[in-house]
Backbone as JSON, one array per atom type, in Angstrom:
{
  "sequence": "MLADDDRAARLLALTGLTPADLRAGLGDPAVLGAVLDFIAGHEPDLVLAAHELGVEPLALVRARDRLA",
  "N": [[28.09, 44.9, -87.78], [27.34, 42.46, -87.26], [29.93, 41.83, -86.31], [28.99, 41.21, -83.48], [27.56, 39.53, -81.32], [25.56, 40.37, -79.75], [24.24, 42.52, -81.38], [24.23, 40.59, -83.74], [22.28, 38.19, -84.13], [19.8, 39.76, -83.09], [19.22, 41.04, -85.2], [19.26, 38.71, -87.35], [16.36, 38.04, -85.76], [14.98, 39.12, -86.15], [14.67, 40.22, -88.75], [14.32, 37.4, -89.44], [16.25, 36.01, -91.09], [18.78, 34.15, -91.98], [21.99, 33.1, -91.32], [23.38, 31.83, -93.59], [20.99, 32.48, -95.51], [21.54, 35.59, -95.2], [24.65, 35.23, -96.59], [24.58, 33.59, -99.0], [22.7, 35.76, -100.09], [23.97, 38.5, -100.78], [24.07, 40.16, -103.17], [21.09, 40.18, -102.95], [18.35, 42.07, -103.99], [15.75, 41.7, -101.88], [17.07, 40.99, -99.74], [19.63, 42.45, -98.84], [17.02, 44.85, -98.9], [16.35, 43.89, -96.34], [17.92, 44.16, -94.64], [18.82, 46.59, -94.57], [16.38, 48.05, -93.99], [16.47, 46.55, -91.32], [18.92, 47.84, -90.27], [17.67, 50.22, -90.35], [15.06, 50.98, -89.15], [16.63, 51.42, -86.35], [18.28, 53.79, -84.36], [20.21, 53.56, -82.68], [22.06, 51.43, -84.72], [22.3, 52.55, -86.85], [23.33, 54.81, -86.37], [25.97, 53.13, -85.83], [26.17, 50.91, -88.22], [26.42, 53.03, -90.03], [28.43, 54.39, -89.58], [30.84, 52.87, -89.57], [30.89, 51.78, -91.99], [31.94, 54.04, -93.19], [29.99, 56.47, -94.53], [27.51, 58.75, -94.73], [24.31, 58.7, -92.9], [22.01, 58.91, -93.67], [22.51, 58.64, -95.36], [21.92, 55.44, -96.13], [19.86, 54.95, -95.65], [18.8, 56.31, -98.1], [19.83, 53.98, -99.76], [18.3, 52.49, -99.05], [15.39, 53.39, -99.7], [15.8, 53.82, -102.71], [16.04, 50.84, -102.88], [13.54, 49.92, -103.09]],
  "CA": [[27.41, 44.95, -87.14], [27.48, 41.29, -87.38], [30.5, 41.62, -84.51], [28.06, 42.18, -82.27], [26.74, 38.41, -80.93], [24.3, 40.75, -80.09], [23.35, 42.96, -81.99], [23.25, 40.51, -85.2], [21.53, 38.14, -82.93], [18.25, 40.94, -82.91], [19.51, 41.48, -87.09], [18.54, 37.66, -87.88], [15.49, 37.34, -85.9], [13.82, 40.53, -86.3], [14.5, 39.93, -90.89], [13.76, 36.32, -90.26], [17.03, 36.11, -92.26], [19.39, 32.43, -90.95], [23.6, 33.66, -91.57], [23.25, 31.22, -94.97], [21.0, 33.36, -96.23], [22.9, 37.06, -95.39], [25.37, 35.03, -97.27], [23.71, 33.84, -99.88], [22.09, 36.68, -100.68], [24.33, 39.21, -101.23], [23.46, 40.6, -104.83], [20.32, 39.92, -104.02], [17.55, 43.36, -103.22], [15.28, 41.78, -101.57], [18.45, 40.44, -98.47], [19.24, 44.13, -98.63], [16.37, 45.44, -98.18], [15.81, 43.95, -95.56], [19.26, 43.92, -94.02], [18.82, 47.85, -94.5], [15.23, 48.28, -93.12], [16.89, 46.21, -89.66], [19.28, 49.08, -89.53], [16.99, 51.97, -90.48], [14.98, 51.25, -87.87], [16.96, 51.34, -84.96], [19.53, 54.83, -84.98], [21.86, 52.83, -82.88], [22.52, 50.88, -85.71], [22.13, 52.55, -87.97], [24.46, 55.23, -86.59], [27.07, 52.53, -85.59], [26.58, 51.01, -89.52], [27.37, 54.45, -91.56], [30.38, 54.77, -88.64], [31.81, 51.25, -90.34], [31.16, 52.3, -93.68], [32.1, 56.07, -93.15], [28.65, 56.96, -95.33], [26.26, 59.06, -93.78], [23.0, 57.39, -92.13], [21.06, 59.3, -94.22], [22.88, 57.56, -97.83], [21.72, 54.36, -95.85], [18.37, 55.05, -95.75], [19.22, 56.44, -99.48], [19.92, 53.15, -100.53], [16.66, 51.14, -99.54], [14.76, 53.92, -100.54], [16.47, 52.99, -103.65], [16.09, 49.68, -103.47], [11.88, 49.19, -103.08]],
  "C": [[26.78, 43.14, -87.14], [28.46, 40.48, -85.95], [29.94, 41.03, -83.35], [27.4, 41.29, -81.93], [25.44, 39.42, -80.72], [23.32, 41.07, -80.66], [22.76, 41.58, -83.61], [22.3, 39.36, -84.11], [19.87, 38.4, -83.04], [18.69, 40.95, -84.14], [18.06, 39.68, -87.01], [17.25, 36.97, -87.46], [14.67, 38.4, -85.8], [13.78, 40.39, -88.17], [13.66, 38.43, -90.47], [14.8, 35.64, -90.87], [17.84, 34.84, -91.1], [21.45, 33.63, -91.29], [23.52, 32.95, -93.18], [22.8, 32.06, -95.61], [21.93, 34.87, -96.94], [23.79, 36.24, -96.63], [25.31, 34.87, -98.81], [22.94, 34.9, -100.76], [22.39, 38.71, -101.0], [24.02, 40.06, -102.34], [22.0, 40.23, -104.51], [19.31, 41.65, -103.91], [17.01, 43.76, -102.21], [16.14, 41.47, -99.64], [18.77, 41.35, -98.18], [18.54, 45.46, -98.21], [16.14, 44.69, -97.08], [16.9, 44.03, -94.11], [19.32, 46.32, -94.02], [17.4, 48.36, -93.56], [15.98, 47.89, -90.87], [17.73, 47.86, -88.93], [18.77, 51.03, -89.63], [16.3, 51.79, -89.13], [15.15, 51.18, -85.95], [17.83, 52.28, -84.9], [20.54, 54.55, -84.65], [22.95, 52.43, -84.2], [22.66, 50.98, -86.49], [23.75, 53.96, -87.82], [25.5, 53.93, -86.88], [27.11, 51.6, -87.37], [27.24, 52.53, -90.55], [28.41, 54.62, -91.44], [31.49, 54.41, -89.74], [31.78, 51.53, -91.3], [31.74, 53.01, -94.27], [31.16, 56.28, -94.37], [28.56, 58.0, -94.13], [25.14, 58.42, -93.2], [22.31, 57.92, -93.57], [21.72, 58.24, -95.8], [22.38, 55.87, -97.1], [20.48, 53.88, -96.04], [18.2, 55.9, -97.08], [18.58, 54.88, -100.31], [18.88, 51.72, -100.14], [15.81, 52.23, -99.72], [14.54, 53.61, -102.14], [16.48, 51.71, -104.4], [14.13, 48.82, -103.59], [11.86, 49.35, -104.29]]
}
């Protein structure tokens, strides 16, 4: 997702995160939750992320639910 400039800009704008926040928050459940909320909130992003990760889209939604 971050390789696509438009998607990356939308992620940062909608989550309020910065690139530094993303790097620093890789192990932070709050940051991971914000990213998963973003991904799950827009089906094309969800499908793309799931495809790139080699998982089913529902796996990403469930991962978000487990963080909550």
